[in-house]
Jmol script that loads the backbone (N, CA, C; Angstrom):
load data "model"
ATOM      1  N   MET A   1      29.061-129.344  65.243  1.00  0.00           N
ATOM      2  CA  MET A   1      29.421-129.714  66.602  1.00  0.00           C
ATOM      3  C   MET A   1      30.939-129.781  66.701  1.00  0.00           C
ATOM      4  N   ALA A   2      31.449-129.414  67.842  1.00  0.00           N
ATOM      5  CA  ALA A   2      32.890-129.429  68.081  1.00  0.00           C
ATOM      6  C   ALA A   2      33.407-130.861  68.159  1.00  0.00           C
ATOM      7  N   GLU A   3      34.716-131.004  68.087  1.00  0.00           N
ATOM      8  CA  GLU A   3      35.323-132.327  68.148  1.00  0.00           C
ATOM      9  C   GLU A   3      35.074-132.991  69.496  1.00  0.00           C
ATOM     10  N   LYS A   4      34.994-132.194  70.550  1.00  0.00           N
ATOM     11  CA  LYS A   4      34.719-132.718  71.885  1.00  0.00           C
ATOM     12  C   LYS A   4      33.364-132.194  72.349  1.00  0.00           C
ATOM     13  N   PHE A   5      32.661-133.023  73.128  1.00  0.00           N
ATOM     14  CA  PHE A   5      31.383-132.598  73.683  1.00  0.00           C
ATOM     15  C   PHE A   5      31.604-131.629  74.828  1.00  0.00           C
ATOM     16  N   SER A   6      30.771-130.617  74.865  1.00  0.00           N
ATOM     17  CA  SER A   6      30.756-129.739  76.031  1.00  0.00           C
ATOM     18  C   SER A   6      29.596-130.193  76.916  1.00  0.00           C
ATOM     19  N   LEU A   7      29.558-129.675  78.099  1.00  0.00           N
ATOM     20  CA  LEU A   7      28.463-129.997  79.009  1.00  0.00           C
ATOM     21  C   LEU A   7      27.131-129.558  78.399  1.00  0.00           C
ATOM     22  N   GLU A   8      27.135-128.430  77.720  1.00  0.00           N
ATOM     23  CA  GLU A   8      25.910-127.943  77.084  1.00  0.00           C
ATOM     24  C   GLU A   8      25.490-128.867  75.941  1.00  0.00           C
ATOM     25  N   ASP A   9      26.459-129.418  75.206  1.00  0.00           N
ATOM     26  CA  ASP A   9      26.138-130.392  74.155  1.00  0.00           C
ATOM     27  C   ASP A   9      25.433-131.601  74.755  1.00  0.00           C
ATOM     28  N   VAL A  10      25.972-132.101  75.849  1.00  0.00           N
ATOM     29  CA  VAL A  10      25.383-133.267  76.511  1.00  0.00           C
ATOM     30  C   VAL A  10      23.957-132.949  76.954  1.00  0.00           C
ATOM     31  N   LYS A  11      23.763-131.785  77.524  1.00  0.00           N
ATOM     32  CA  LYS A  11      22.424-131.393  77.997  1.00  0.00           C
ATOM     33  C   LYS A  11      21.439-131.263  76.830  1.00  0.00           C
ATOM     34  N   THR A  12      21.936-130.806  75.689  1.00  0.00           N
ATOM     35  CA  THR A  12      21.073-130.634  74.519  1.00  0.00           C
ATOM     36  C   THR A  12      20.741-131.973  73.869  1.00  0.00           C
ATOM     37  N   ILE A  13      21.763-132.818  73.686  1.00  0.00           N
ATOM     38  CA  ILE A  13      21.583-134.073  72.975  1.00  0.00           C
ATOM     39  C   ILE A  13      20.887-135.125  73.837  1.00  0.00           C
ATOM     40  N   PHE A  14      21.184-135.127  75.129  1.00  0.00           N
ATOM     41  CA  PHE A  14      20.616-136.119  76.044  1.00  0.00           C
ATOM     42  C   PHE A  14      19.893-135.433  77.198  1.00  0.00           C
ATOM     43  N   PRO A  15      18.766-134.785  76.915  1.00  0.00           N
ATOM     44  CA  PRO A  15      18.059-134.079  77.983  1.00  0.00           C
ATOM     45  C   PRO A  15      17.580-135.000  79.108  1.00  0.00           C
ATOM     46  N   GLY A  16      17.414-136.288  78.805  1.00  0.00           N
ATOM     47  CA  GLY A  16      16.996-137.243  79.830  1.00  0.00           C
ATOM     48  C   GLY A  16      18.071-137.491  80.875  1.00  0.00           C
ATOM     49  N   ALA A  17      19.291-137.044  80.602  1.00  0.00           N
ATOM     50  CA  ALA A  17      20.386-137.233  81.550  1.00  0.00           C
ATOM     51  C   ALA A  17      20.524-136.059  82.508  1.00  0.00           C
ATOM     52  N   VAL A  18      19.662-135.051  82.325  1.00  0.00           N
ATOM     53  CA  VAL A  18      19.766-133.828  83.134  1.00  0.00           C
ATOM     54  C   VAL A  18      18.727-133.864  84.251  1.00  0.00           C
ATOM     55  N   SER A  19      19.183-133.563  85.460  1.00  0.00           N
ATOM     56  CA  SER A  19      18.288-133.542  86.615  1.00  0.00           C
ATOM     57  C   SER A  19      17.475-132.254  86.622  1.00  0.00           C
ATOM     58  N   ASP A  20      16.535-132.163  87.545  1.00  0.00           N
ATOM     59  CA  ASP A  20      15.725-130.953  87.708  1.00  0.00           C
ATOM     60  C   ASP A  20      16.588-129.743  88.061  1.00  0.00           C
ATOM     61  N   LYS A  21      17.737-130.003  88.639  1.00  0.00           N
ATOM     62  CA  LYS A  21      18.652-128.926  89.021  1.00  0.00           C
ATOM     63  C   LYS A  21      19.547-128.493  87.865  1.00  0.00           C
ATOM     64  N   GLY A  22      19.412-129.139  86.710  1.00  0.00           N
ATOM     65  CA  GLY A  22      20.225-128.790  85.558  1.00  0.00           C
ATOM     66  C   GLY A  22      21.581-129.471  85.533  1.00  0.00           C
ATOM     67  N   GLU A  23      21.757-130.463  86.390  1.00  0.00           N
ATOM     68  CA  GLU A  23      23.028-131.190  86.450  1.00  0.00           C
ATOM     69  C   GLU A  23      22.903-132.499  85.672  1.00  0.00           C
ATOM     70  N   VAL A  24      24.005-132.925  85.074  1.00  0.00           N
ATOM     71  CA  VAL A  24      24.014-134.191  84.348  1.00  0.00           C
ATOM     72  C   VAL A  24      24.164-135.326  85.356  1.00  0.00           C
ATOM     73  N   VAL A  25      23.240-136.282  85.294  1.00  0.00           N
ATOM     74  CA  VAL A  25      23.277-137.458  86.160  1.00  0.00           C
ATOM     75  C   VAL A  25      23.996-138.553  85.375  1.00  0.00           C
ATOM     76  N   LEU A  26      25.186-138.913  85.833  1.00  0.00           N
ATOM     77  CA  LEU A  26      26.023-139.841  85.069  1.00  0.00           C
ATOM     78  C   LEU A  26      25.364-141.193  84.840  1.00  0.00           C
ATOM     79  N   SER A  27      24.646-141.702  85.823  1.00  0.00           N
ATOM     80  CA  SER A  27      23.995-143.004  85.616  1.00  0.00           C
ATOM     81  C   SER A  27      22.952-142.919  84.504  1.00  0.00           C
ATOM     82  N   ASN A  28      22.202-141.830  84.453  1.00  0.00           N
ATOM     83  CA  ASN A  28      21.219-141.640  83.376  1.00  0.00           C
ATOM     84  C   ASN A  28      21.922-141.482  82.029  1.00  0.00           C
ATOM     85  N   LEU A  29      23.017-140.727  82.031  1.00  0.00           N
ATOM     86  CA  LEU A  29      23.773-140.523  80.796  1.00  0.00           C
ATOM     87  C   LEU A  29      24.336-141.846  80.286  1.00  0.00           C
ATOM     88  N   CYS A  30      24.836-142.664  81.185  1.00  0.00           N
ATOM     89  CA  CYS A  30      25.383-143.972  80.785  1.00  0.00           C
ATOM     90  C   CYS A  30      24.312-144.838  80.140  1.00  0.00           C
ATOM     91  N   VAL A  31      23.131-144.847  80.698  1.00  0.00           N
ATOM     92  CA  VAL A  31      22.034-145.641  80.124  1.00  0.00           C
ATOM     93  C   VAL A  31      21.675-145.115  78.734  1.00  0.00           C
ATOM     94  N   LEU A  32      21.588-143.809  78.590  1.00  0.00           N
ATOM     95  CA  LEU A  32      21.252-143.227  77.293  1.00  0.00           C
ATOM     96  C   LEU A  32      22.343-143.498  76.262  1.00  0.00           C
ATOM     97  N   LEU A  33      23.593-143.408  76.675  1.00  0.00           N
ATOM     98  CA  LEU A  33      24.697-143.702  75.761  1.00  0.00           C
ATOM     99  C   LEU A  33      24.710-145.176  75.368  1.00  0.00           C
ATOM    100  N   ALA A  34      24.420-146.046  76.313  1.00  0.00           N
ATOM    101  CA  ALA A  34      24.366-147.480  76.011  1.00  0.00           C
ATOM    102  C   ALA A  34      23.254-147.771  75.000  1.00  0.00           C
ATOM    103  N   GLU A  35      22.115-147.120  75.134  1.00  0.00           N
ATOM    104  CA  GLU A  35      21.030-147.288  74.171  1.00  0.00           C
ATOM    105  C   GLU A  35      21.455-146.807  72.794  1.00  0.00           C
ATOM    106  N   GLU A  36      22.155-145.681  72.762  1.00  0.00           N
ATOM    107  CA  GLU A  36      22.633-145.127  71.493  1.00  0.00           C
ATOM    108  C   GLU A  36      23.620-146.083  70.822  1.00  0.00           C
ATOM    109  N   VAL A  37      24.533-146.627  71.603  1.00  0.00           N
ATOM    110  CA  VAL A  37      25.513-147.583  71.067  1.00  0.00           C
ATOM    111  C   VAL A  37      24.803-148.836  70.557  1.00  0.00           C
ATOM    112  N   SER A  38      23.821-149.299  71.288  1.00  0.00           N
ATOM    113  CA  SER A  38      23.066-150.481  70.868  1.00  0.00           C
ATOM    114  C   SER A  38      22.361-150.227  69.533  1.00  0.00           C
ATOM    115  N   ASP A  39      21.759-149.058  69.394  1.00  0.00           N
ATOM    116  CA  ASP A  39      21.104-148.711  68.136  1.00  0.00           C
ATOM    117  C   ASP A  39      22.107-148.671  66.983  1.00  0.00           C
ATOM    118  N   LEU A  40      23.270-148.087  67.238  1.00  0.00           N
ATOM    119  CA  LEU A  40      24.301-148.017  66.206  1.00  0.00           C
ATOM    120  C   LEU A  40      24.799-149.411  65.822  1.00  0.00           C
ATOM    121  N   LYS A  41      24.952-150.285  66.819  1.00  0.00           N
ATOM    122  CA  LYS A  41      25.368-151.660  66.534  1.00  0.00           C
ATOM    123  C   LYS A  41      24.333-152.369  65.662  1.00  0.00           C
ATOM    124  N   ASP A  42      23.052-152.159  65.964  1.00  0.00           N
ATOM    125  CA  ASP A  42      21.988-152.762  65.157  1.00  0.00           C
ATOM    126  C   ASP A  42      22.036-152.252  63.720  1.00  0.00           C
ATOM    127  N   GLN A  43      22.255-150.948  63.561  1.00  0.00           N
ATOM    128  CA  GLN A  43      22.334-150.369  62.218  1.00  0.00           C
ATOM    129  C   GLN A  43      23.531-150.931  61.456  1.00  0.00           C
ATOM    130  N   MET A  44      24.658-151.066  62.132  1.00  0.00           N
ATOM    131  CA  MET A  44      25.851-151.620  61.490  1.00  0.00           C
ATOM    132  C   MET A  44      25.631-153.076  61.090  1.00  0.00           C
ATOM    133  N   ALA A  45      24.976-153.843  61.935  1.00  0.00           N
ATOM    134  CA  ALA A  45      24.699-155.243  61.620  1.00  0.00           C
ATOM    135  C   ALA A  45      23.788-155.336  60.404  1.00  0.00           C
ATOM    136  N   GLU A  46      22.801-154.470  60.319  1.00  0.00           N
ATOM    137  CA  GLU A  46      21.901-154.454  59.167  1.00  0.00           C
ATOM    138  C   GLU A  46      22.665-154.102  57.896  1.00  0.00           C
ATOM    139  N   LYS A  47      23.535-153.119  57.981  1.00  0.00           N
ATOM    140  CA  LYS A  47      24.342-152.735  56.810  1.00  0.00           C
ATOM    141  C   LYS A  47      25.261-153.881  56.396  1.00  0.00           C
ATOM    142  N   ASP A  48      25.876-154.540  57.372  1.00  0.00           N
ATOM    143  CA  ASP A  48      26.736-155.695  57.071  1.00  0.00           C
ATOM    144  C   ASP A  48      25.944-156.781  56.350  1.00  0.00           C
ATOM    145  N   PHE A  49      24.724-157.033  56.801  1.00  0.00           N
ATOM    146  CA  PHE A  49      23.883-158.039  56.174  1.00  0.00           C
ATOM    147  C   PHE A  49      23.552-157.637  54.734  1.00  0.00           C
ATOM    148  N   GLN A  50      23.235-156.355  54.548  1.00  0.00           N
ATOM    149  CA  GLN A  50      22.927-155.880  53.194  1.00  0.00           C
ATOM    150  C   GLN A  50      24.135-156.031  52.277  1.00  0.00           C
ATOM    151  N   ILE A  51      25.315-155.716  52.772  1.00  0.00           N
ATOM    152  CA  ILE A  51      26.538-155.866  51.979  1.00  0.00           C
ATOM    153  C   ILE A  51      26.770-157.337  51.636  1.00  0.00           C
ATOM    154  N   LEU A  52      26.548-158.208  52.603  1.00  0.00           N
ATOM    155  CA  LEU A  52      26.697-159.638  52.356  1.00  0.00           C
ATOM    156  C   LEU A  52      25.752-160.103  51.258  1.00  0.00           C
ATOM    157  N   ARG A  53      24.506-159.677  51.330  1.00  0.00           N
ATOM    158  CA  ARG A  53      23.525-160.081  50.314  1.00  0.00           C
ATOM    159  C   ARG A  53      23.934-159.556  48.938  1.00  0.00           C
ATOM    160  N   ILE A  54      24.404-158.323  48.870  1.00  0.00           N
ATOM    161  CA  ILE A  54      24.837-157.753  47.591  1.00  0.00           C
ATOM    162  C   ILE A  54      26.019-158.539  47.041  1.00  0.00           C
ATOM    163  N   THR A  55      26.974-158.853  47.906  1.00  0.00           N
ATOM    164  CA  THR A  55      28.151-159.619  47.499  1.00  0.00           C
ATOM    165  C   THR A  55      27.748-160.999  46.992  1.00  0.00           C
ATOM    166  N   GLU A  56      26.839-161.647  47.699  1.00  0.00           N
ATOM    167  CA  GLU A  56      26.358-162.959  47.256  1.00  0.00           C
ATOM    168  C   GLU A  56      25.685-162.854  45.888  1.00  0.00           C
ATOM    169  N   ARG A  57      24.913-161.811  45.703  1.00  0.00           N
ATOM    170  CA  ARG A  57      24.203-161.622  44.425  1.00  0.00           C
ATOM    171  C   ARG A  57      25.191-161.383  43.294  1.00  0.00           C
ATOM    172  N   ILE A  58      26.218-160.588  43.558  1.00  0.00           N
ATOM    173  CA  ILE A  58      27.253-160.344  42.543  1.00  0.00           C
ATOM    174  C   ILE A  58      27.958-161.645  42.190  1.00  0.00           C
ATOM    175  N   ASP A  59      28.306-162.428  43.205  1.00  0.00           N
ATOM    176  CA  ASP A  59      28.961-163.713  42.950  1.00  0.00           C
ATOM    177  C   ASP A  59      28.055-164.622  42.121  1.00  0.00           C
ATOM    178  N   GLU A  60      26.786-164.609  42.441  1.00  0.00           N
ATOM    179  CA  GLU A  60      25.818-165.425  41.709  1.00  0.00           C
ATOM    180  C   GLU A  60      25.739-164.986  40.256  1.00  0.00           C
ATOM    181  N   LEU A  61      25.701-163.686  40.023  1.00  0.00           N
ATOM    182  CA  LEU A  61      25.623-163.170  38.671  1.00  0.00           C
ATOM    183  C   LEU A  61      26.907-163.438  37.894  1.00  0.00           C
ATOM    184  N   GLU A  62      28.044-163.379  38.557  1.00  0.00           N
ATOM    185  CA  GLU A  62      29.318-163.683  37.903  1.00  0.00           C
ATOM    186  C   GLU A  62      29.364-165.143  37.466  1.00  0.00           C
ATOM    187  N   GLY A  63      28.761-166.013  38.255  1.00  0.00           N
ATOM    188  CA  GLY A  63      28.729-167.433  37.921  1.00  0.00           C
ATOM    189  C   GLY A  63      27.912-167.720  36.685  1.00  0.00           C
ATOM    190  N   ARG A  64      26.945-166.886  36.387  1.00  0.00           N
ATOM    191  CA  ARG A  64      26.087-167.072  35.212  1.00  0.00           C
ATOM    192  C   ARG A  64      26.727-166.531  33.947  1.00  0.00           C
ATOM    193  N   ALA A  65      27.682-165.627  34.090  1.00  0.00           N
ATOM    194  CA  ALA A  65      28.264-164.950  32.907  1.00  0.00           C
ATOM    195  C   ALA A  65      29.188-165.821  32.110  1.00  0.00           C
TER     196      ALA A  65
END
end "model"
wireframe off; spacefill off
backbone 0.3
color backbone group
């Protein structure tokens, strides 16, 4: 994929944002993008939690050594 999205990229990646006329409906696109951002935030939070648990475990193991 190119560094910048083209209109065709948007239509391909977010088909729910395209009207019957083949035009991108910005309100639909905004909702889909917000959902995507929310999913990414959830994934990042999960990764942060996993890193925290690993760090805690390492600290715990260091304390036993």
